[in-house]
C-alpha positions in Angstrom: 85.1 79.9 119.2 84.6 83.1 117.1 85.7 85.2 120.1 88.9 83.2 120.4 89.6 83.6 116.7 89.0 87.4 117.0 91.4 87.7 119.9 94.1 85.8 118.0 93.6 88.1 115.0 93.7 91.2 117.1 96.9 90.0 118.9 98.6 89.3 115.6 97.6 92.7 114.1 98.7 94.5 117.3 102.1 92.7 117.3 102.7 93.5 113.7 101.6 97.1 114.2 103.8 97.7 117.2 106.8 96.1 115.4 106.4 98.3 112.4 105.9 101.4 114.6 109.0 100.7 116.7 111.1 100.0 113.5 109.9 103.2 111.8 110.6 105.4 114.8 114.1 103.8 115.2 114.8 104.4 111.6 113.7 108.0 111.8 115.8 108.7 114.9 118.9 107.0 113.4 118.9 109.0 110.2 119.2 112.7 110.9 117.2 114.8 108.5 115.5 118.2 108.6 112.1 118.5 110.3 110.2 118.7 107.1 111.9 115.6 105.6 111.3 113.7 108.8 107.6 114.8 108.8 107.2 113.7 105.2 108.9 110.3 105.9 106.7 109.8 109.0 103.6 110.6 107.0 104.6 108.1 104.3 105.4 105.5 106.9 102.1 105.9 108.6 100.3 105.7 105.3 102.2 102.5 104.4 101.5 101.1 107.8 97.8 101.8 107.4 97.7 100.0 104.0 99.7 97.0 105.4 97.4 96.7 108.4 94.3 96.9 106.2 95.7 94.3 103.8 96.7 92.0 106.7 93.3 92.4 108.3 91.6 91.4 105.1 93.9 88.4 104.7 93.4 87.2 108.3 89.6 87.8 108.0 89.5 85.6 104.9 91.5 82.9 106.6 89.3 83.0 109.7 86.2 82.8 107.6 87.5 79.9 105.5 88.5 78.0 108.7 85.1 78.7 110.3 83.3 77.4 107.2 85.6 74.3 107.1 84.8 73.6 110.8 81.1 74.2 110.3 81.1 71.8 107.4 82.9 69.1 109.4 80.5 69.6 112.3 77.5 69.3 110.0 79.0 66.1 108.5 79.6 64.6 111.9 76.2 65.5 113.1 74.7 64.0 109.9 76.8 60.8 110.5 75.5 60.6 114.1 71.9 61.0 113.0 72.4 58.3 110.4 73.8 55.9 113.0 70.9 56.6 115.4 68.4 56.1 112.6 69.9 52.7 111.7 70.1 51.5 115.3 
C-alpha cells in the first residue's frame, strides 16, 4: 500500500513540475529580453519551482501520513472487533 501511495505522490509531483517547467519556458520564449534578463528570470523561476515542489512534497507527505495512520487505526479497530467476536463465540 505504501508503495502505491509513493507512486501516486511521485506522479503528482512530476506532473506539476513538468507543467511549471513548460509554462516557464514558454513564457521566457514569448517575451524577448536580453540574455542577462532571461538568465535572471530563469534563475528566479527555478528557485520558485524548487520552493513550490518542496512545499508540495511536504503537503503530500503529511496527507499520506495522515491517511496511513487513519487506515492503520481502522484496521486495528476491525482486528480488535474480530478478536472480541471470536472470544465471545
